[in-house]
C-alpha positions as CSV (number, residue, x, y, z in Angstrom):
1,M,-13.0,-24.3,8.7
2,N,-11.8,-25.3,5.3
3,I,-9.4,-22.3,4.5
4,T,-8.5,-23.7,1.0
5,A,-12.2,-23.6,-0.1
6,I,-12.6,-20.2,1.3
7,L,-9.6,-18.9,-0.7
8,A,-10.7,-20.7,-3.9
9,E,-14.2,-19.1,-3.6
10,E,-12.8,-15.5,-2.7
11,F,-10.1,-15.5,-5.3
12,D,-12.2,-17.3,-8.0
13,V,-9.9,-20.1,-8.6
14,R,-10.3,-24.1,-8.5
15,P,-9.7,-25.6,-5.0
16,D,-6.9,-27.6,-6.3
17,V,-5.1,-24.3,-7.5
18,A,-5.7,-22.7,-4.1
19,A,-4.1,-25.9,-2.4
20,R,-1.1,-25.7,-4.7
21,I,-0.6,-21.9,-3.9
22,V,-0.9,-22.6,-0.2
23,A,1.6,-25.3,-0.4
24,L,4.2,-23.2,-2.3
25,L,3.7,-20.4,0.4
26,D,4.2,-22.9,3.2
27,E,7.4,-24.3,1.5
28,G,8.9,-20.8,1.8
29,N,8.7,-19.8,-1.8
30,T,8.6,-15.8,-2.4
31,V,5.8,-14.3,-4.1
32,P,7.8,-12.9,-7.0
33,F,9.3,-16.6,-7.5
34,I,5.8,-18.3,-7.6
35,A,4.3,-15.7,-9.9
36,R,7.2,-15.8,-12.3
37,Y,8.2,-19.6,-12.3
38,R,5.4,-21.5,-10.9
39,K,2.6,-20.4,-13.3
40,E,1.2,-23.8,-14.1
41,Q,0.9,-24.5,-10.4
42,T,-1.1,-21.0,-9.8
43,G,-3.1,-20.7,-13.2
44,A,-0.6,-17.7,-13.9
45,M,-1.9,-15.7,-11.0
46,D,-0.1,-12.4,-11.0
47,D,2.0,-11.1,-8.1
48,Q,-0.4,-8.6,-6.8
49,K,-3.4,-11.1,-6.4
50,L,-0.8,-13.8,-4.9
51,R,0.1,-11.3,-2.1
52,A,-3.5,-10.6,-1.4
53,L,-3.9,-14.4,-1.2
54,S,-1.1,-14.7,1.1
55,E,-2.2,-12.0,3.3
56,R,-5.9,-13.5,3.5
57,L,-4.3,-16.9,4.3
58,E,-2.5,-15.5,7.3
59,Y,-5.7,-13.7,8.3
60,L,-7.8,-16.9,8.2
61,R,-5.2,-18.8,10.1
62,A,-5.1,-16.1,12.7
63,L,-8.8,-16.5,12.8
64,D,-8.6,-20.2,13.3
65,K,-5.9,-19.8,16.1
66,R,-8.1,-17.5,17.9
67,R,-11.2,-19.8,17.4
68,E,-9.2,-22.5,19.2
69,Q,-8.0,-20.3,22.1
70,I,-11.7,-19.1,22.6
71,E,-13.1,-22.6,22.6
72,R,-10.5,-23.7,24.9
73,A,-11.2,-21.0,27.3
74,I,-15.0,-21.5,27.2
75,E,-14.4,-25.2,27.7
76,E,-12.1,-24.7,30.8
77,Q,-15.1,-22.7,32.2
78,G,-17.2,-25.9,31.6
79,K,-19.8,-24.0,29.5
80,L,-18.9,-25.2,25.9
81,T,-22.0,-26.7,24.6
82,P,-22.3,-28.5,21.0
83,E,-24.5,-25.2,20.2
84,I,-21.6,-22.9,21.2
85,A,-19.1,-25.0,19.2
86,G,-21.2,-24.9,16.1
87,Q,-21.6,-21.3,16.4
88,L,-17.7,-20.7,16.7
89,A,-17.0,-23.1,13.9
90,G,-19.5,-21.2,11.6
91,V,-18.1,-17.6,11.8
92,Q,-15.5,-16.1,9.5
93,T,-14.6,-12.8,11.2
94,L,-12.8,-11.9,14.3
95,S,-15.7,-9.6,15.4
96,A,-18.3,-12.1,15.3
97,L,-15.8,-14.6,17.3
98,E,-15.5,-11.9,19.7
99,D,-19.2,-11.5,19.9
100,I,-19.8,-15.2,20.7
101,Y,-16.9,-15.0,23.4
102,R,-18.0,-11.8,25.0
103,P,-20.3,-13.5,27.8
104,Y,-17.4,-15.8,28.6
105,K,-14.6,-13.3,28.7
106,P,-13.0,-12.4,32.0
107,R,-13.8,-8.9,32.8
108,R,-13.5,-6.3,35.5
109,R,-16.2,-6.3,38.3
110,T,-19.3,-5.1,36.8
111,R,-22.7,-4.1,38.0
112,A,-24.2,-7.3,36.9
113,M,-21.5,-9.2,38.9
114,I,-22.3,-7.4,42.1
115,A,-26.1,-8.2,41.4
116,R,-25.3,-11.8,41.1
117,E,-23.2,-11.9,44.3
118,K,-26.3,-10.7,46.0
119,G,-28.4,-13.5,44.7
120,M,-30.3,-11.7,42.1
121,E,-29.8,-14.0,39.2
122,P,-33.0,-16.2,39.7
123,L,-35.0,-12.8,39.9
124,A,-33.5,-11.8,36.5
125,R,-34.2,-15.3,35.0
126,A,-38.0,-15.1,36.2
127,I,-38.4,-11.4,34.8
128,R,-36.7,-12.5,31.5
129,A,-39.1,-15.3,31.3
130,Q,-42.0,-12.8,31.0
131,R,-44.6,-15.3,32.1
132,R,-48.1,-14.1,31.9
133,G,-49.5,-13.2,35.2
134,D,-46.1,-12.5,36.7
135,V,-45.8,-9.1,38.6
136,P,-42.1,-8.0,38.7
137,E,-42.8,-6.2,42.1
138,R,-44.3,-9.3,43.7
139,L,-41.4,-11.5,42.3
140,A,-38.8,-9.1,43.8
141,E,-40.4,-9.0,47.2
142,A,-38.9,-12.5,47.9
143,Y,-35.3,-11.1,47.5
144,V,-35.6,-8.1,49.9
145,G,-33.2,-8.2,52.8
146,G,-29.6,-7.9,53.9
147,D,-27.9,-5.9,51.1
148,V,-31.2,-5.5,49.2
149,P,-33.3,-2.9,51.2
150,D,-36.3,-2.8,49.0
151,V,-38.2,-3.9,46.1
152,K,-37.0,-1.0,44.0
153,T,-33.4,-1.9,44.6
154,A,-33.9,-5.6,43.8
155,L,-35.5,-4.8,40.4
156,Q,-32.7,-2.5,39.6
157,L,-30.1,-5.2,40.4
158,A,-32.1,-7.8,38.2
159,Q,-32.2,-5.1,35.5
160,D,-28.4,-4.8,35.5
161,I,-28.1,-8.5,35.1
162,L,-30.5,-8.3,32.2
163,A,-28.7,-5.4,30.6
164,E,-25.4,-7.1,30.6
165,E,-27.0,-10.3,29.1
166,I,-28.8,-8.4,26.5
167,S,-25.3,-6.6,25.6
168,D,-23.4,-10.0,25.5
169,D,-26.0,-11.4,23.2
170,A,-24.1,-12.1,19.8
171,A,-27.2,-12.1,17.6
172,I,-28.5,-8.6,19.1
173,R,-24.9,-7.1,18.6
174,A,-24.9,-8.5,15.1
175,A,-28.3,-6.9,14.3
176,L,-27.3,-3.6,16.0
177,R,-24.1,-3.6,13.9
178,A,-25.8,-4.1,10.7
179,L,-28.5,-1.3,11.8
180,V,-25.5,1.2,12.3
181,K,-23.8,0.3,9.0
182,R,-27.1,0.9,7.4
183,T,-28.3,3.9,8.9
184,G,-25.5,5.4,11.0
185,M,-24.1,8.8,10.2
186,L,-20.4,10.1,10.7
187,R,-20.6,13.4,12.4
188,S,-17.9,16.0,13.3
189,V,-18.2,19.8,14.9
190,Q,-15.6,22.0,16.1
191,A,-13.9,21.0,19.2
192,G,-11.9,24.0,20.1
193,E,-10.9,27.7,19.3
194,G,-8.9,29.0,16.4
195,E,-8.7,28.4,12.8
196,H,-7.3,25.1,11.3
197,V,-7.2,23.3,8.2
198,Y,-10.2,21.0,8.8
199,G,-12.7,24.0,8.1
200,Q,-14.9,21.8,5.9
201,Y,-15.4,19.3,8.8
202,V,-16.8,21.7,11.5
203,D,-20.3,20.8,10.6
204,Y,-20.0,17.5,8.8
205,R,-22.4,14.7,8.5
206,E,-22.1,11.6,6.2
207,P,-23.6,8.2,6.1
208,V,-21.2,5.7,7.9
209,M,-20.7,3.4,4.8
210,R,-20.3,6.0,2.4
211,A,-17.5,7.9,4.0
212,A,-14.7,8.2,1.9
213,D,-11.5,6.8,3.1
214,H,-9.4,10.1,2.8
215,R,-12.3,12.0,4.7
216,I,-12.1,9.3,7.5
217,L,-8.3,9.9,7.8
218,A,-8.7,13.5,7.9
219,L,-11.4,13.4,10.5
220,N,-9.2,11.1,12.7
221,R,-6.4,13.4,12.3
222,G,-8.4,16.5,13.2
223,E,-9.9,14.6,16.2
224,R,-6.3,13.7,17.4
225,E,-5.0,17.2,16.9
226,G,-8.0,18.7,19.1
227,F,-9.7,20.5,16.4
228,L,-12.8,18.4,15.8
229,K,-15.3,16.0,17.9
230,V,-16.2,13.1,15.9
231,T,-19.0,10.7,16.7
232,V,-21.2,8.2,15.1
233,E,-24.9,9.4,15.2
234,I,-27.2,6.3,15.8
235,D,-31.2,6.7,16.0
236,E,-31.7,5.5,19.6
237,A,-35.2,4.8,19.1
238,L,-34.5,2.5,16.1
239,A,-31.9,0.8,18.0
240,H,-34.0,0.3,21.1
241,Q,-36.8,-1.2,18.9
242,T,-34.1,-3.7,17.2
243,I,-33.2,-4.8,20.8
244,C,-36.7,-5.2,22.0
245,R,-37.9,-7.2,18.9
246,Q,-35.6,-9.9,20.1
247,V,-36.1,-9.8,24.1
248,I,-39.8,-8.6,24.6
249,D,-42.4,-11.3,24.8
250,P,-45.6,-9.7,25.7
251,P,-48.1,-9.6,27.2
252,S,-46.6,-9.6,30.7
253,A,-46.1,-7.1,33.4
254,C,-42.5,-8.1,33.5
255,C,-42.1,-6.5,29.9
256,E,-41.4,-3.0,31.1
257,V,-38.4,-4.2,33.2
258,V,-36.9,-5.9,30.2
259,R,-37.7,-2.9,28.2
260,A,-35.9,-0.6,30.8
261,A,-32.9,-3.2,30.7
262,A,-32.8,-3.1,27.0
263,K,-32.7,0.7,27.0
264,D,-29.9,0.5,29.5
265,A,-28.0,-2.1,27.6
266,W,-27.9,0.1,24.5
267,S,-26.9,3.4,26.0
268,R,-24.4,2.3,28.7
269,L,-23.0,-0.9,27.2
270,I,-23.7,-1.5,23.5
271,E,-23.6,2.0,22.0
272,P,-20.1,3.0,23.3
273,S,-18.5,-0.2,22.5
274,L,-20.4,-0.4,18.9
275,T,-19.3,3.0,18.2
276,R,-15.6,2.3,19.0
277,E,-15.9,-0.7,16.8
278,I,-17.5,1.1,13.8
279,R,-14.9,3.8,14.1
280,G,-12.2,1.2,14.1
281,E,-13.7,-0.6,11.1
282,L,-13.8,2.6,9.3
283,T,-10.2,3.5,10.2
284,D,-9.0,0.1,9.2
285,R,-10.8,0.1,6.0
286,A,-9.2,3.6,5.3
287,N,-5.9,2.4,6.2
288,E,-6.2,-0.5,3.8
289,G,-7.5,1.9,1.1
290,A,-4.6,4.3,1.7
291,I,-2.0,1.6,1.8
292,R,-3.4,0.3,-1.4
293,V,-3.2,3.5,-3.0
294,F,0.3,4.3,-1.8
295,G,1.6,0.9,-2.9
296,Q,0.1,1.6,-6.5
297,N,1.8,5.0,-6.4
298,V,5.1,3.6,-5.2
299,R,5.0,0.9,-7.9
300,Q,4.4,3.2,-10.6
301,L,7.2,5.8,-9.4
302,L,9.6,2.7,-9.2
303,M,8.6,1.6,-12.6
304,Q,9.0,4.8,-14.3
305,P,11.1,4.4,-17.5
306,P,14.9,5.1,-17.0
307,L,16.9,7.5,-19.2
308,R,19.7,5.5,-20.3
309,G,22.9,6.3,-21.9
310,R,22.8,10.2,-20.9
311,V,25.4,12.0,-18.9
312,T,23.2,14.0,-16.4
313,L,23.6,17.0,-14.3
314,G,21.5,17.0,-11.1
315,V,20.5,20.3,-9.4
316,D,19.3,20.4,-5.9
317,P,17.6,23.9,-5.8
318,G,18.3,26.3,-2.8
319,F,18.1,30.1,-2.1
320,R,20.8,31.3,0.5
321,T,23.0,28.3,0.4
322,G,23.0,28.2,-3.3
323,C,22.0,25.2,-5.6
324,K,24.1,22.0,-5.5
325,L,25.3,20.6,-8.8
326,A,26.6,17.0,-9.6
327,V,27.3,15.7,-12.9
328,V,27.1,11.8,-13.3
329,D,28.2,9.5,-16.2
330,E,25.9,7.0,-18.0
331,T,26.5,4.6,-15.2
332,G,25.7,7.1,-12.4
333,R,29.5,7.4,-11.4
334,V,30.0,11.0,-10.1
335,L,32.4,13.0,-12.3
336,E,32.1,16.7,-10.9
337,T,30.4,18.6,-8.1
338,G,29.8,22.3,-7.4
339,V,27.6,25.0,-6.2
340,G,25.8,27.8,-7.9
341,H,24.3,30.8,-6.7
342,F,21.5,31.9,-9.2
343,T,18.1,31.6,-7.5
344,L,17.8,35.0,-5.3
345,P,17.2,38.3,-7.2
346,G,20.0,40.7,-7.9
347,Q,23.5,39.3,-7.2
348,E,24.5,39.4,-11.0
349,Q,28.2,38.7,-10.3
350,Q,27.2,35.3,-8.6
351,K,24.7,34.3,-11.4
352,A,27.4,35.1,-14.1
353,R,29.9,32.8,-12.1
354,A,27.2,30.2,-12.0
355,R,26.4,30.6,-15.7
356,A,30.0,30.0,-16.6
357,L,30.4,27.1,-14.0
358,I,27.3,25.2,-15.5
359,L,28.2,25.9,-19.2
360,A,31.8,24.5,-18.5
361,M,30.5,21.4,-16.6
362,V,28.0,20.6,-19.2
363,R,30.5,21.0,-22.2
364,R,33.5,19.4,-20.1
365,H,31.6,16.0,-19.7
366,G,29.0,16.0,-22.6
367,V,25.9,16.5,-20.5
368,T,22.9,16.1,-22.4
369,A,20.1,15.8,-19.6
370,I,19.6,18.0,-16.6
371,A,17.4,16.9,-13.7
372,I,16.0,19.8,-11.3
373,G,14.6,18.7,-8.1
374,N,11.1,20.3,-7.5
375,G,11.6,21.6,-3.8
376,T,12.2,25.0,-2.6
377,A,13.6,27.3,-5.3
378,S,12.8,24.8,-8.1
379,R,11.0,27.4,-10.1
380,E,13.8,30.0,-10.1
381,S,16.4,27.2,-11.0
382,E,14.2,26.0,-13.8
383,Q,14.1,29.6,-15.3
384,F,17.8,30.0,-14.9
385,I,18.8,26.6,-16.4
386,A,16.2,27.2,-19.2
387,S,17.9,30.5,-20.1
388,L,21.3,28.5,-20.6
389,L,19.8,26.2,-23.2
390,P,20.1,28.2,-26.3
391,E,23.9,28.0,-25.8
392,L,23.7,24.3,-25.2
393,P,22.2,22.5,-28.3
394,G,21.1,19.1,-27.6
395,V,20.6,19.5,-23.8
396,Q,17.2,19.2,-22.3
397,Y,16.0,19.3,-18.7
398,T,13.1,17.9,-16.7
399,I,11.7,18.5,-13.1
400,V,12.4,15.4,-10.9
401,S,10.6,14.7,-7.7
402,E,13.2,15.1,-4.9
403,A,10.9,13.6,-2.1
404,G,13.2,11.5,0.2
405,A,16.3,12.9,-1.3
406,S,17.2,14.7,1.9
407,V,16.2,11.7,3.9
408,Y,18.7,9.6,1.8
409,S,21.6,12.1,1.7
410,A,21.4,12.5,5.6
411,S,21.5,8.6,6.0
412,R,24.3,6.4,6.9
413,L,24.1,4.6,3.7
414,A,24.7,7.8,1.8
415,A,27.7,8.7,4.2
416,E,29.2,5.3,3.2
417,E,28.5,5.8,-0.4
418,F,29.9,9.4,-0.6
419,P,31.9,10.0,2.3
420,E,33.7,12.7,0.6
421,Y,30.5,14.8,-0.2
422,D,28.5,16.8,2.2
423,V,24.7,16.1,2.6
424,S,23.5,18.7,0.2
425,L,26.1,17.3,-2.7
426,R,24.8,13.8,-2.2
427,S,21.2,15.1,-2.6
428,A,22.2,16.4,-6.1
429,V,23.8,13.1,-7.0
430,S,20.6,11.3,-6.1
431,I,18.5,13.8,-8.2
432,A,20.6,13.0,-11.2
433,R,20.6,9.4,-10.7
434,R,16.9,9.0,-10.1
435,L,16.4,10.3,-13.5
436,Q,18.7,7.7,-15.0
437,D,17.2,5.1,-13.0
438,P,14.4,5.8,-11.0
439,L,14.2,2.1,-9.5
440,A,18.1,1.7,-8.6
441,E,18.2,5.1,-6.7
442,L,14.7,4.9,-5.0
443,V,15.1,1.6,-3.3
444,K,17.8,3.4,-1.2
445,I,14.9,5.5,0.4
446,D,12.3,4.4,2.9
447,P,9.2,4.1,0.7
448,K,7.2,6.1,3.2
449,A,9.7,9.1,2.6
450,I,9.0,9.1,-1.2
451,G,5.8,11.2,-0.9
452,V,3.2,9.5,-3.2
453,G,0.8,8.6,-0.5
454,Q,-1.8,10.1,1.5
455,Y,-1.7,10.5,5.3
456,Q,1.0,8.0,5.4
457,H,2.2,9.2,8.9
458,D,-1.2,8.2,10.1
459,L,-1.3,4.8,9.0
460,K,-0.5,1.6,10.7
461,Q,3.2,1.5,10.0
462,A,3.9,-2.0,10.3
463,E,1.2,-2.7,7.8
464,L,2.5,0.1,5.5
465,E,6.1,-1.1,5.5
466,N,4.9,-4.6,4.9
467,A,3.0,-3.5,1.9
468,L,5.7,-1.2,0.5
469,D,8.4,-3.8,1.1
470,G,6.4,-6.2,-1.0
471,V,5.8,-3.5,-3.8
472,V,9.5,-2.9,-3.9
473,E,10.3,-6.6,-3.9
474,S,7.9,-7.2,-7.0
475,C,9.3,-4.2,-8.9
476,V,13.0,-5.1,-8.5
477,S,12.4,-8.8,-9.4
478,G,10.3,-7.9,-12.3
479,V,13.0,-5.7,-13.9
480,G,15.9,-8.0,-12.8
481,V,19.1,-6.9,-11.2
482,D,22.7,-7.0,-12.8
483,V,24.6,-8.7,-10.0
484,E,28.0,-7.4,-11.2
485,T,27.0,-3.9,-10.5
486,A,24.0,-3.7,-8.0
487,S,24.3,-1.9,-4.7
488,V,23.4,-3.7,-1.5
489,Q,20.2,-1.9,-1.3
490,L,18.9,-3.1,-4.7
491,L,20.1,-6.6,-4.0
492,T,18.2,-6.5,-0.7
493,H,14.9,-6.2,-2.4
494,V,15.5,-9.1,-4.8
495,A,13.2,-12.1,-3.9
496,G,14.9,-14.6,-1.6
497,I,17.7,-12.1,-0.5
498,G,17.9,-10.1,2.5
499,K,20.2,-7.5,3.8
500,A,22.8,-9.9,5.1
501,L,22.8,-12.1,1.9
502,A,22.9,-8.9,-0.1
503,E,26.2,-7.8,1.7
504,N,27.6,-11.3,1.4
505,I,27.1,-11.1,-2.3
506,V,28.8,-7.9,-2.8
507,A,31.6,-8.9,-0.5
508,Y,32.2,-12.1,-2.5
509,R,31.8,-10.1,-5.8
510,E,34.5,-7.5,-4.7
511,E,37.0,-10.3,-3.9
512,N,36.2,-12.9,-6.5
513,G,34.2,-11.4,-9.2
514,I,30.9,-13.1,-10.5
515,E,31.0,-14.7,-14.1
516,T,28.1,-17.0,-13.7
517,R,25.0,-17.6,-11.8
518,A,26.0,-20.9,-10.7
519,Q,29.0,-19.0,-8.9
520,L,26.4,-17.5,-6.5
521,R,26.3,-20.9,-4.7
522,K,29.6,-20.0,-3.4
523,V,28.6,-16.9,-1.7
524,P,28.5,-17.6,2.1
525,K,25.2,-18.4,3.5
526,L,23.5,-18.4,0.1
527,G,21.9,-21.9,0.2
528,T,19.9,-24.1,-2.2
529,K,16.4,-22.4,-1.4
530,A,17.7,-18.9,-1.6
531,F,19.5,-19.6,-5.0
532,E,16.2,-20.9,-6.3
533,Q,14.2,-18.1,-5.3
534,C,16.7,-15.3,-6.4
535,A,18.6,-16.8,-9.4
536,G,16.2,-16.0,-12.1
537,F,15.9,-12.3,-11.1
538,L,19.7,-12.0,-11.1
539,R,21.4,-11.0,-14.4
540,V,25.2,-12.1,-14.9
541,H,26.8,-11.2,-18.4
542,G,29.4,-13.8,-18.5
543,R,30.3,-17.2,-20.1
544,E,26.5,-18.5,-20.1
545,P,24.4,-16.3,-22.1
546,L,21.4,-17.6,-20.3
547,D,22.5,-16.2,-17.2
548,A,21.7,-12.7,-18.8
549,T,18.1,-13.5,-19.1
550,A,15.0,-14.1,-16.9
551,V,15.2,-17.9,-17.8
552,H,15.5,-19.7,-14.6
553,P,18.5,-22.2,-14.1
554,E,16.2,-24.9,-13.5
555,S,14.8,-24.4,-17.3
556,Y,18.2,-24.2,-19.0
557,P,18.1,-27.6,-20.5
558,A,14.6,-26.9,-21.7
559,A,15.7,-23.7,-23.3
560,R,18.7,-25.1,-25.0
561,A,16.5,-28.2,-26.4
562,L,13.8,-25.9,-27.6
563,L,16.6,-23.8,-29.8
564,A,17.8,-27.4,-30.9
565,R,14.3,-28.5,-31.7
566,L,13.4,-25.4,-33.8
567,G,16.8,-25.5,-35.4
568,Y,18.4,-22.4,-33.9
569,D,22.1,-22.2,-32.8
570,A,22.6,-21.8,-29.1
571,K,25.4,-19.0,-29.7
572,A,22.6,-16.7,-30.8
573,I,21.0,-16.5,-27.4
574,G,23.2,-13.4,-26.4
575,G,21.9,-11.1,-29.3
576,G,18.2,-12.5,-29.0
577,V,16.5,-15.1,-31.3
578,P,14.1,-13.4,-33.5
579,G,10.8,-15.2,-34.4
580,V,11.3,-18.0,-31.8
581,F,8.1,-17.2,-30.0
582,A,6.0,-17.3,-33.2
583,R,7.6,-20.6,-34.2
584,V,6.7,-22.2,-30.9
585,Q,3.2,-21.0,-31.6
586,E,3.2,-22.5,-35.1
587,T,4.7,-25.7,-34.1
588,G,2.2,-26.1,-31.1
589,A,3.2,-24.9,-27.6
590,A,1.3,-27.5,-25.9
591,R,3.1,-30.4,-28.0
592,L,6.4,-28.8,-27.6
593,A,6.0,-28.4,-23.8
594,Q,5.1,-31.9,-23.5
595,E,8.2,-33.1,-25.7
596,L,10.5,-30.9,-23.5
597,G,9.0,-31.8,-20.1
598,V,7.9,-28.4,-18.9
599,G,4.6,-26.4,-18.7
600,E,3.3,-24.8,-21.6
601,M,3.3,-21.2,-20.0
602,T,6.7,-21.7,-18.8
603,L,7.9,-22.7,-22.3
604,C,6.1,-19.5,-23.8
605,D,7.9,-17.5,-21.1
606,I,11.1,-19.1,-22.1
607,A,10.5,-18.4,-25.8
608,R,9.7,-14.7,-25.2
609,E,12.9,-14.3,-23.2
610,L,15.1,-15.9,-25.9
611,E,13.6,-13.4,-28.3
612,K,14.5,-10.5,-26.3
613,P,17.1,-11.5,-23.5
614,G,16.8,-9.5,-20.4
615,R,14.1,-7.2,-21.6
616,D,13.4,-4.4,-19.3
617,P,9.5,-4.1,-18.8
618,R,10.0,-0.4,-18.3
619,E,11.0,0.1,-21.9
620,D,7.3,-0.4,-22.8
621,L,6.2,2.9,-20.8
622,P,5.9,6.5,-22.3
623,P,9.5,7.9,-22.1
624,V,10.5,10.8,-19.7
625,V,9.4,14.1,-20.9
626,L,12.1,16.6,-21.3
627,R,11.8,20.3,-21.8
628,T,13.7,23.1,-23.4
629,D,11.4,26.1,-22.1
630,V,9.8,27.1,-19.0
631,L,6.3,28.2,-18.1
632,S,5.1,30.3,-15.2
633,V,1.7,30.0,-13.3
634,E,1.1,33.5,-14.8
635,D,1.4,32.1,-18.2
636,L,-1.5,29.7,-17.7
637,K,-5.2,30.5,-19.1
638,P,-8.2,28.7,-18.7
639,G,-8.5,26.3,-21.7
640,M,-4.9,26.0,-22.3
641,E,-3.8,22.5,-23.6
642,L,-0.6,21.1,-21.8
643,T,1.3,17.9,-21.5
644,G,2.1,16.8,-18.1
645,T,3.3,13.9,-15.9
646,V,1.2,12.4,-13.0
647,R,3.3,12.8,-9.7
648,N,0.8,11.6,-7.1
649,V,-2.5,9.7,-7.2
650,I,-4.9,10.1,-4.2
651,D,-8.6,9.2,-3.6
652,F,-10.1,12.2,-5.0
653,G,-7.8,13.0,-8.0
654,A,-4.2,13.1,-9.3
655,F,-1.5,15.7,-9.0
656,V,0.2,16.5,-12.5
657,D,3.3,18.2,-13.1
658,I,2.7,20.6,-16.0
659,G,6.1,22.4,-15.7
660,V,5.1,25.3,-13.7
661,H,6.8,24.2,-10.4
662,Q,3.2,24.1,-8.8
663,D,1.6,20.7,-9.8
664,G,-2.0,21.0,-10.8
665,L,-5.0,18.9,-9.6
666,V,-7.3,16.8,-11.9
667,H,-10.4,16.0,-9.7
668,V,-11.7,12.4,-10.3
669,S,-14.8,13.9,-11.9
670,R,-12.6,15.4,-14.8
671,M,-10.6,12.4,-15.5
672,A,-12.7,10.5,-18.0
673,E,-15.9,10.7,-20.0
674,R,-17.1,7.7,-18.0
675,F,-18.0,7.4,-14.4
676,I,-15.0,6.2,-12.4
677,R,-14.9,5.3,-8.6
678,H,-11.2,5.8,-8.1
679,P,-8.5,7.9,-9.8
680,S,-6.3,4.9,-10.2
681,E,-9.0,3.5,-12.8
682,A,-7.7,6.2,-15.0
683,V,-4.1,7.2,-14.3
684,A,-1.0,6.1,-12.5
685,V,2.2,7.7,-11.3
686,G,4.5,8.6,-14.2
687,D,1.7,8.5,-16.8
688,V,2.2,11.3,-19.4
689,V,-1.3,12.8,-20.0
690,K,-2.7,15.7,-21.9
691,V,-4.5,18.0,-19.8
692,W,-6.4,21.3,-20.1
693,V,-6.4,24.2,-17.6
694,V,-9.7,24.8,-15.8
695,S,-8.7,27.7,-13.4
696,V,-5.9,29.3,-11.6
697,E,-6.6,30.7,-8.1
698,K,-4.1,31.7,-5.6
699,K,-1.6,29.4,-7.2
700,R,-3.9,26.5,-6.9
701,I,-4.2,25.1,-10.7
702,A,-7.3,23.0,-11.6
703,L,-7.0,20.9,-14.5
704,T,-9.1,18.5,-16.5
705,M,-8.4,15.6,-18.8
706,V,-11.9,15.9,-20.6
707,K,-11.7,18.7,-22.9
708,G,-14.7,20.8,-22.6
709,R,-15.5,19.7,-18.9
710,M,-14.5,22.7,-17.0
């Protein structure tokens, strides 16, 4: 199997490009490094496509390895023929490989094995031949005796052999698999007594291949919890007919024995295993889809624009224990903490004290932004904070997702970072910081706890973690990290740096300081390869102005030569060199690249970076929506126009924060004038969107993004 050719075809690139990408991956280069600094070799393939290619490469290599194992196993049995070897070489899926291997796979004692031990294989061969004039009963008479008392028993034993052979036939299984995918129905019914949340699935049928991922995951969970019984309905007559077309060769009296064997093969051997296989494929597909959506949501959440330069008050809402408060300065340093009781009815004295406390904290530290967690008591906290704003000109608030804040605040990491604060106060600090810089704060939390997926606890955890780690690495590397101030957790997610290296960098920084990228080579265990992978993503604001940009150290000579060639002073790099990219285009990027000995795409990237050194890609996104007033669910009326922020995107729609504590749902059918297959085609987490209220029933808010589509 030519893996490079397969990758080239599947990812629509030239074979030489696919070969270079494979070589880069095999050399130990990270996906962010390849995507950013090896564009000429990859055809400027983006990091998400590169990651998908890397995963497909692993699958194809695993397939090749399994192919070799199977071929060796069949050869050891002395049964490998050129025909079988050709079949093995031609398949490109694990299921097809296993179908070929099935007849040769070691298995527990079966009915067919017992029949063979009793010498019935020649009888089975004679019946399977279906020669004209042969009568199965007469053929069986020669095999009666010993453990075979009569003709009926002999025929049954021969039928057992035929049934297993039919079941093991790769072509038959492939035809039946295609039949099930084409005509099978996914079916679920009530499995036990009592009410449950799976009411819509108690009498549910849907074509196998049209079942939506989120419904498959819901059915699996309902079955696992004992509320549903899920099956795959298959037309038995059609399945039997499909088998018979390949095994019956009339006219012969033996046909009926073969037909009975085909029926037995289907009901006893093929249908159970095929049903398990199809359910497994559906679950795998749903897993992949859910992980993909989860990854997209995490990416959008991490890449939300930071609210820089604002002293921020974080509010972690609560009822009985009060609301925890934390003021952090523009850099996230904690200035003051406190607790205010203002969410329970009555308690006017406590509310008055809380009012005085918050007003004093805001005025004392110059707070201009307030971040309120969206958990329990969030609505009551929002109303109280909004009532203070008339006395605090210039101060605004927003609701911040606190998903994962409690996980972080109870972690060993939070205890090391804030040993002097209890768990709840750490959560308030986290809420304030995630408004200031979502990426820097959210990397401290297990991505699964961020709460922007669907059925994340039902997914294959190893695959989910691998995918989300890749997303975090991509985001952190894309934004860049100030190595002088970055936490261990943030550095851990930079391409080429793991936890041990991140700890070494921070330890070295605290002891020696870091003034240049080149100095990173002195960090223990940070070798040449690691430096190559991470250097371009680390920012150092010191003696070398290029160290504060995304220009890789390997391209410093080209960057300086470019400035000299165009007549710019290299000293201007720190403040940006306006117009340099336009000058490159005017002069001719291809000619300049050839002169300077770099690739054209690399040269253009250098020019853009020199124009806006260290530009944060999040600056191009819509800013955070800050509020000064508050709405309640009771204020909502059908047709009301609102602006909201997308909090989560799932298979059937998106949840939008419209400032009433309860997020509203925009169904996929109400997202665009045109037809869209998935909500991610229209929105992403963090998007600021205009919506209209469709209905409010039992605090369930239905919204639309298409005015008039109610």
